[in-house]
C-alpha positions in Angstrom: 129.3 67.0 168.2 126.8 65.8 165.7 124.6 64.2 168.6 125.0 67.4 170.6 123.7 69.4 167.8 121.0 67.0 167.1 119.8 67.1 170.9 119.9 70.9 171.4 117.0 73.4 170.1 118.3 75.9 167.6 117.1 78.9 169.8 119.4 77.6 172.6 122.6 78.0 170.5 124.4 81.0 169.9 127.1 81.9 167.3 129.6 84.6 167.0 130.2 86.6 163.9 133.8 85.6 164.0 133.0 81.9 163.9 131.0 82.5 161.1 133.5 84.5 159.2 136.1 81.7 160.1 134.1 79.1 158.9 133.4 81.0 155.6 137.0 81.5 155.3 137.9 78.0 155.7 135.3 76.5 153.4 136.0 79.2 150.7 139.7 78.5 151.0 138.8 74.5 150.5 136.8 75.7 147.3 133.7 74.5 149.4 131.6 77.5 148.7 128.3 75.2 148.3 129.3 73.9 152.0 129.4 77.4 153.3 126.1 78.3 151.4 124.2 75.2 153.0 125.5 76.0 156.3 124.5 79.7 156.2 121.0 78.5 154.9 120.6 75.8 157.5 122.3 77.8 160.5 121.0 81.6 160.0 118.1 81.5 157.8 116.4 78.4 158.6 117.0 78.1 162.5 116.5 80.3 165.7 120.6 80.1 166.0 121.4 83.7 167.6 124.1 85.7 165.9 126.4 87.6 168.1 128.7 90.4 167.0 130.9 92.4 169.5 130.7 96.2 169.8 133.9 98.2 169.5 133.9 98.2 173.4 133.9 94.6 173.5 136.5 94.2 170.9 138.7 96.1 173.5 137.7 94.2 176.2 139.0 91.0 174.1 142.5 92.5 174.0 142.3 92.8 178.0 141.1 89.2 178.3 143.9 88.2 175.9 146.4 89.5 178.4 144.7 88.4 181.5 144.5 84.9 180.5 146.9 84.4 177.7 144.5 83.6 175.1 144.6 83.9 171.1 142.4 86.7 170.0 139.6 84.3 168.5 139.2 82.6 172.0 139.3 86.0 173.7 136.5 87.1 171.2 134.2 84.0 172.1 135.1 84.6 176.0 133.8 88.4 175.9 130.7 87.3 173.7 129.8 84.6 176.3 130.6 87.1 179.3 128.3 89.9 177.5 125.7 87.6 176.9 125.5 85.3 179.9 126.4 82.2 177.6 127.9 79.0 178.6 130.9 78.2 176.4 130.6 74.7 174.8 134.0 74.1 173.1 136.8 71.4 172.8 139.4 74.2 173.3 141.1 73.4 176.7 142.4 77.2 176.5 139.2 78.2 178.2 139.9 76.0 181.1 142.2 78.9 182.6 139.5 81.5 182.6 137.2 82.2 185.1 134.2 80.9 182.5 135.0 77.3 182.4 133.8 75.5 179.4 131.9 72.4 178.8 132.3 69.8 176.0 129.4 68.4 174.3 129.6 65.1 176.0 129.3 67.1 179.5 125.9 68.2 178.5 124.7 65.1 177.0 125.7 62.9 179.9 124.4 65.4 182.4 121.0 65.4 181.0 121.0 69.0 180.9 119.8 68.8 177.1 
């Protein structure tokens, strides 16, 4: 993953508000507020990573996607974010393989020369 993140220009990356909040929740529960603060600084303030927030309509769509593909809400949220924004899903989560938006793992992109 590190090699992938070092190889991709920040303006080619997007992060959902859901993922950002999940990272915040995990790091602060582990009493690592400094890690989250550095993450916010590096990813949101000092780079061109795009932040995506779903609309109310898209949140309802996520519920439909959950049922169609038997996904958890967090995966359905990422699916809808990718679908609505024409993004490629880069993830280690194999649950996306049962959807019509096939995921890529970082090694796929590194090995293909796409980045």
